[in-house]
N, C-alpha and C positions, 0 to 999 in steps of 0.2 A: 660474139654473143656471150653475155654474163650468165654464169651457171646459177640456177636456183637451188641453193643447198637446202632450203626448207622443204622442198618436194621430195628429197631423197629419203629412203627408209632409214629410221633411227634418228632422224633429225626432227625436232619439234619446234615449230614456229614460236618466237618469243611471245606473241600474243596468246598462244595456247597455254604456255607456261603461266603467264600472268592470269589468265582466266581460271586455271586450275587453282592457283594460289588464292584468288578472290573467292572462288567457290568454297575452298577449305575454310577460309576465314569466316565466310558467311554461315557455314554449317556450325562452326564453333560458337559464333556469336548467338546463333539461334538456340544451340544447346544451353549456353549460359543463360539466355533469357528465359528459357523454359524452366530451368532449375530455379532461377531467381523468382519467377512468378509462382512456382509451386511452394517455395519457402515462404514467400511474402503472404500467400493466401492461407498457409497452414499455421502461421505464427499464433500462439495462444494469447498474445498481448496486442492491444490496439496500436496501430501505426498510422501516421498521417505524414505525407510528404508534400512540400510546397516550395514556392519560390517567392520572389518579390511581388509578383502579380496576384498570387493566391494559391489555392490548393491544387495539387497535381494528381494525387491519388491517395486512396486510403484502403486498408485491408478489410476483409470480412468481419474480423473481430471488432474493429472500430464501428462498422455499420451495425453490428449486433448490439453493442452497448449503447449507441446513441440513437438508433432508429433511423439514421440517415444513410442514404445510398450514395455511391460514387457519382451517379448521374445527377443527383441533386446538388452536390457541393463542389464538384470539380470546377475550377476557375473562380470560385468565390474567394474574396479576401477574408481573412480570418474574422474581422469584426462583423461580417455579414453571415457567418455561420449560424444557422437557425437556433442552435442551442445557446449561442452567445447573444443573439438579439433578444432572446427570452429573458435572460438575466445577465446583464453586462458585468455585474459585480463578480459573479462566478467565473467569468472568462477574463477578468482583468489580468491575471498572471499570464495566461496563454497569449493574449494580445500583446502585452508588454514585452515578453521575451521573444515572441515571433517578430515583432517590428524592430527590435534592437539587438541584432546579432552580437555575440561575444565570442572571443577565440576559444574559450574552454567549454562553451555551451552552458546550459542552465538546468537546474532540477527544481521542480515546483509541483504544487498540488492543483489539479484541474477538477473542479466540481461542476456537475450539471444534473438536470433531471432527465431520466430516460422516458420513453414513451408511456411506461406504466405509472409514471409519477414518482418513481423512487429516486432518491438523491444518490448519485454515483460519485465516487472519489477516485481519481487516477493519480498515481505517483508518476509524474511525467519527467522525461529527460529529452532535451532538445539539443541537437548538434547542427553546426553550420558548415557547409562546404561551398567554397566559391567556385563557380563553374561557368565559363563562357559569359563573363561580365554579369552574372546573376548569382545570388546567394541562395543555395538550396537549404531548406529546413527539413531535418529528419526528426520527427517526434515519435517516441515510443513510450507507452504508458504501462503501468501495472495496476490492476484493479485492487485497491486496498479498502474498498467499501466495508467488507466484513471485518477487516482488521480494526478499522476505526470504530465500528459498532462494538466489537469486543473490548476495545480500549475504553470506551465510554462506560460499558457495563462494569469493567474492572475498577474504574475510578469511583463509580457509585458504590461498588462493593467495599472498597477501602474506606469510603466516607461512612458507610453503615457500620463497618467493623470498628472504626474509631469511636463512633457514637456508643456502640454496645460496650466497648472496653471501658469507656468513661463511666458508663452506668454500672458495670460490674465492679469497678474500682470503688465507686461511691457506696455500692451495696455492701461490699466486703467490709468497708470501714464502719458502716452503720451496724453491721452484725457483729463483727469481731470485737469492737470496743466494749459494748455492753456485755457480750458473752464472756469476755475475760473477767469482768467484774463479778458476774454471776458465779463463774467457776471458782473464783477466789473466795467469795462469800460462802458458797456451799462447802468448800473444803475447810473452812475455819470453824464452822458451826455444826456440831453434831445434832442429828435429829432424825425423826422418822422419814422425812422427805429428802434427806441428803442424797441417797443413792438415786432416787428418781430424778432429782434435779441434775445430778452429774451425768446420768444416762441421757437426759435430754440435751445437755451441753455437748456430749460426745456425738450425738446424732446430728446436731446443728453444725458442729465442727466438720463432720464428714461431708455435709452438704456444701459448706464453705470451701472445703478442699477441692470438691468437684468444680465449683465455680472458678477456683484458682487454675485448675487444669484447663477449663474452658478458656480462661483468659490467655493462658500460655499457647494453646492451640490457635486461638484467634490471632495472636501476635505472629505466629509462624505463617499463617495464611496471609496476613497483611504484608509481611516482608516479601513473601513470594510474589504477590500481586504487584507490589511496588517495584520489585526488580524487573518484572515483565513490562510494566508501564515505562520505567526509566530506560530500559533497553530499547523499546520501540521508539521513544522520543529521541534517543541518541542517534538511532539509524535514520530518523526522519526529522532532523533539526531544522528543516526548511518548512515544517508545518506552521 
């Protein structure tokens, strides 16, 4: 009769070892999933993941910005995303890059209107991973709505400064040229009103000097704003 070694103390059946290994793997996978889910849900930036068929999942930040819930959009092809059907032009970049995977991914601007009617702009990056004969899409965005608003305000400020500086330059010429002639004339001709005229010239010259100082300060502000605008555009040359 063959001896059953698996029944002896100290010996563990192969099936039991396998089960323990599987249990350990399952626990670790569960721990990884829990951590991933916690990270995914806590991300401050909007994330959307999908495949060839459509959307698989989105995080709470994406839901918050778009007003769309996972239940509403999971399984939908990107062109049927409600914010895309409302304005196809705004979603053109998203649809184009989603449907045409590239090895290095893409970066683009995705614009849409939120439930409150405010126009939102996301700086989106999309990456592609081939998995089980399907191409996964990982899209993560950064809300740059306020940045674009500030950029627009700065561009308007620069335009206004340019206008003001042109007016100041013209005003300076209009004042300085006749003022020089008056000063020269008063200096050449003695008379009871000479000092009064020269005093008036000095007062006007002081005002002109303050205008020149304002011109210089405006130029400094203009250069600062231009550097800010140029720096933003350099970082977002895909705009």
